[in-house]
KOLLUM-975983 format. One record per residue (C-alpha): y, z, x; residue in one letter; residue number from 1. Coordinates in steps of 0.02 Angstrom, whole numbers, plus 50000, padded with zeros to 5 digits. Each point is the difference from the previous one (the first is absolute). Example, Ala and Ser with C-alpha at 12.3 -4.5 7.8 and 13.67 -1.06 7.14 Angstrom:
KOLLUM-975983
> y/z/x/code/pos
> 49775/50390/50615/A/1 .
> 50172/49967/50069/S/2 .
//
This chain:
KOLLUM-975983
> y/z/x/code/pos
> 44852/49457/51599/M/1 .
> 49816/49961/49984/S/2 .
> 49946/49843/49899/A/3 .
> 49841/50085/49965/Y/4 .
> 49971/50086/49834/V/5 .
> 49881/50159/50001/S/6 .
> 49846/49976/49899/V/7 .
> 49951/50181/49992/L/8 .
> 50003/50072/49830/P/9 .
> 50146/50117/49957/Q/10 .
> 49977/50174/49948/K/11 .
> 50016/50016/49815/M/12 .
> 50092/50148/49942/P/13 .
> 49887/50116/49914/R/14 .
> 50026/50023/49819/Q/15 .
> 49980/50190/49987/I/16 .
> 50092/50108/50124/A/17 .
> 49913/50146/50085/G/18 .
> 49850/50025/50085/S/19 .
> 49848/49884/50006/K/20 .
> 49892/50144/49927/S/21 .
> 50072/49966/49822/L/22 .
> 49895/49834/50009/A/23 .
> 49850/50090/50061/S/24 .
> 50016/50129/49862/M/25 .
> 50022/49858/49860/L/26 .
> 49805/49965/49970/P/27 .
> 49963/50201/49985/T/28 .
> 50158/50033/49882/I/29 .
> 49945/49847/49877/L/30 .
> 49807/50031/50010/S/31 .
> 50018/50192/49963/T/32 .
> 50141/49967/49875/G/33 .
> 49880/49893/49893/V/34 .
> 49842/50105/50027/I/35 .
> 50084/50170/49943/T/36 .
> 50096/49896/49856/L/37 .
> 49834/49944/49935/V/38 .
> 49888/50154/50034/A/39 .
> 50141/50108/49919/T/40 .
> 50015/49895/49848/A/41 .
> 49795/50006/49984/V/42 .
> 49997/50179/50022/M/43 .
> 50137/50048/49870/R/44 .
> 49920/49883/49878/L/45 .
> 49831/50082/50024/L/46 .
> 50069/50179/50006/W/47 .
> 50131/49995/49865/L/48 .
> 49971/49832/49913/G/49 .
> 50146/49889/49938/F/50 .
> 50143/50100/49921/S/51 .
> 50184/49994/49985/N/52 .
> 50022/50088/50168/D/53 .
> 49884/49900/50088/F/54 .
> 50127/49903/50104/F/55 .
> 50104/50143/50051/G/56 .
> 49832/50102/50051/A/57 .
> 49932/49848/50093/W/58 .
> 50170/49961/50096/M/59 .
> 50009/50183/50042/E/60 .
> 49816/50004/50073/A/61 .
> 50030/49834/50095/W/62 .
> 50165/50061/50080/L/63 .
> 49909/50165/50052/T/64 .
> 49844/49910/50071/T/65 .
> 50072/49855/50097/W/66 .
> 50115/50101/50120/P/67 .
> 49850/50105/50038/I/68 .
> 49887/49833/50015/A/69 .
> 50106/49892/50101/F/70 .
> 50031/50120/50164/P/71 .
> 49803/50038/49998/V/72 .
> 49956/49813/49983/A/73 .
> 50132/49960/50140/Y/74 .
> 49946/50133/50124/M/75 .
> 49807/49968/49971/L/76 .
> 50022/49812/50019/R/77 .
> 49952/49987/50185/P/78 .
> 49854/50115/49983/V/79 .
> 49945/49910/49842/L/80 .
> 50025/49830/50091/N/81 .
> 49889/50051/50157/R/82 .
> 49861/50067/49883/V/83 .
> 49996/49853/49898/S/84 .
> 50001/49881/50174/R/85 .
> 49860/50108/50055/S/86 .
> 49899/49987/49836/V/87 .
> 50024/49815/49988/S/88 .
> 49937/49952/50164/Q/89 .
> 49817/49955/50023/P/90 .
> 49887/50115/50107/V/91 .
> 49936/49887/50130/V/92 .
> 49883/50047/50136/A/93 .
> 50073/49960/50181/A/94 .
> 49866/49903/50056/A/95 .
> 49981/49884/49866/L/96 .
> 50115/49843/49999/P/97 .
> 50102/49987/49845/V/98 .
> 50002/49827/49913/R/99 .
> 50082/49952/49838/Q/100 .
> 49884/49911/49885/G/101 .
> 49852/49887/50021/L/102 .
> 50014/49846/50110/T/103 .
> 49926/49834/49955/V/104 .
> 49875/50032/50141/T/105 .
> 49940/50164/49920/D/106 .
> 49984/49892/49825/I/107 .
> 49898/49874/50078/Q/108 .
> 49873/50132/50095/R/109 .
> 49979/50082/49844/A/110 .
> 49957/49838/49897/A/111 .
> 49887/49964/50149/A/112 .
> 49916/50164/49997/E/113 .
> 49968/49992/49797/A/114 .
> 49923/49836/50008/T/115 .
> 49896/50052/50129/R/116 .
> 49943/50138/49903/I/117 .
> 49980/49908/49834/A/118 .
> 49893/49877/50098/G/119 .
> 50110/49856/49963/L/120 .
> 50037/49851/50094/Q/121 .
> 50184/49940/50034/V/122 .
> 50017/49816/49931/K/123 .
> 50122/49905/50099/S/124 .
> 50132/49916/49880/L/125 .
> 50014/49807/50021/P/126 .
> 50151/49935/50079/A/127 .
> 50150/49963/49875/R/128 .
> 50069/49816/49996/R/129 .
> 50172/49977/49953/Y/130 .
//
């Protein structure tokens, strides 16, 4: 028997049995559910107004649209992710270096150039005594 104890983390049992795909579907299930719930409520209010059968008609519309919206959104998710990544990336010319923001040197150069253009002189500050 060994006197050493393993410090590696032990594998935790999964809370939900089945495939890992349920975890990947959960955000799509929730987002399409909430969006279709709100959209069908608003459209029912606009079309029929608030009446005695509003909740029944709303739930019927929601339970009809959600099973359609979820698979469509789930299947289009990879395509939409690629499109959103390509749209959100900046277009940069290949020859130009990419820099993030201004550096202190950039600011000092701009201040010196503005001072020169304005015909001003730079005053040196007296040394501080503490």
